[in-house]
C-alpha positions, -999 to +999 in steps of 0.1 A: -392-425+186-362-405+175-374-404+139-408-389+151-390-362+171-369-353+141-399-352+119-419-329+142-388-307+147-384-303+110-422-297+105-421-269+132-390-254+117-403-253+082-436-239+094-419-211+112-397-203+082-428-202+060-445-178+084-415-155+088-403-157+052-433-167+031-428-174-006-433-144-027-436-140-065-402-129-079-420-106-104-445-086-083-436-095-047-470-108-038-474-141-018-470-172-040-479-208-035-443-220-033-407-207-032-395-197-067-430-197-082-449-169-098-482-158-083-513-168-102-519-133-116-484-130-130-484-165-144-516-158-163-500-128-180-466-144-189-472-175-210-474-167-247-463-199-265-465-192-302-443-187-333-432-157-353-444-153-388-420-126-400-387-145-400-351-136-411-344-154-444-320-179-429-342-190-400-368-218-404-388-210-373-389-189-341-409-198-310-413-177-279-423-191-245-433-159-227-442-123-235-414-098-227-432-066-217-457-073-190-441-107-189-406-119-179-389-085-186-382-078-149-368-113-142-345-111-172-332-076-164-324-087-129-306-117-141-286-099-168-278-066-152-281-071-115-265-105-112-297-116-093-296-154-096-326-157-072-349-153-102-336-185-119-360-209-099-390-189-113-376-190-148-369-228-145-404-234-133-418-216-163-398-239-186-408-270-165-445-261-169-443-257-207-424-290-212-457-309-215-471-287-242-473-304-276-462-273-294-430-272-273-423-309-278-428-307-316-406-276-319-378-293-300-382-324-320-372-304-351-337-300-338-307-323-335-289-301-310-292-267-293-267-238-293-266-210-268-263-174-281-228-166-268-216-135-250-182-119-254-154-129-230-153-093-216-190-095-207-186-131-194-158-119-171-178-090-159-211-110-153-196-143-144-220-164-165-239-166-198-275-161-187-288-180-217-269-211-206-281-208-170-317-205-183-318-234-207-289-259-200-306-282-175-340-279-192-326-289-225-308-319-209-341-329-194-357-328-229-328-351-241-316-325-266-278-322-268-267-286-262-236-266-257-214-236-265-209-244-302-205-207-311-180-181-298-185-144-297-153-129-310-164-093-314-174-071-285-205-050-294-225-023-276-258-031-261-282-034-290-316-023-275-313+012-291-307+000-326-330-013-354-326-045-374-303-030-401-280-013-376-278-044-355-270-065-385-241-042-394-228-041-358-230-079-355-212-086-387-185-112-381-192-111-344-195-149-341-175-180-352-179-217-348-163-230-316-131-251-321-140-288-327-177-281-331-194-302-358-228-291-370-227-304-406-260-318-417-276-310-383-308-291-376-298-265-350-320-249-323-305-215-312-317-206-278-317-170-264-332-151-235-348-124-256-358-122-293-363-087-307-354-080-343-338-113-350-305-098-361-284-116-334-298-151-342-296-144-379-259-137-377-255-169-355-274-188-382-252-175-410-221-189-392-238-223-385-252-226-421-218-217-434-204-246-414-228-270-430-258-270-407-291-280-425-318-258-409-319-233-381-347-228-355-348-204-327-364-206-292-365-175-270-376-173-234-392-140-241-403-118-271-430-093-280-429-102-317-432-066-326-465-062-307 
């Protein structure tokens, strides 16, 4: 009897919460099917699982999961610059939904371990987290791919969105080093990042990893426009 009362009390409470605070799409604000989920219209525009053809010379493959503009741009800007962690469930749901795709499975199978693009300690102190780690850490674990902070950002750089590839490459020179105790020799490495634009950042990360003996470097980005 008591269990039935508890059940109905919980049912009524959850129903009232749903009515008063219905789930909304974190991208457009329209009603969604469940908390943390994108609405059907936004979801249909976001997924762009494909690979880049024009690669930096030290990168063996780049895959994006979503389109950036008209895609996950708003979610990522809120996470990176507004410290809005409420967008993470939507991002994690995107990753969960693509986990069953053969192209994703095959791309992940190319790597022995995954590396987050690091942020400088000054920015980490300011923000409180590396957004790339928050996006990918638990998902990579669920895919049984070892992952961690195998790189360290030793040089503070300005925000790079205003610069082209050549300028970014110059700014990022010697910006990264291998983390103490990290061993990547003979490994195929997957670099994960939130946004892939010109490829300058991951190319510099790749240079350090290859210099430490890594075999091949692949890149997976949550979002990119691939120059479209």
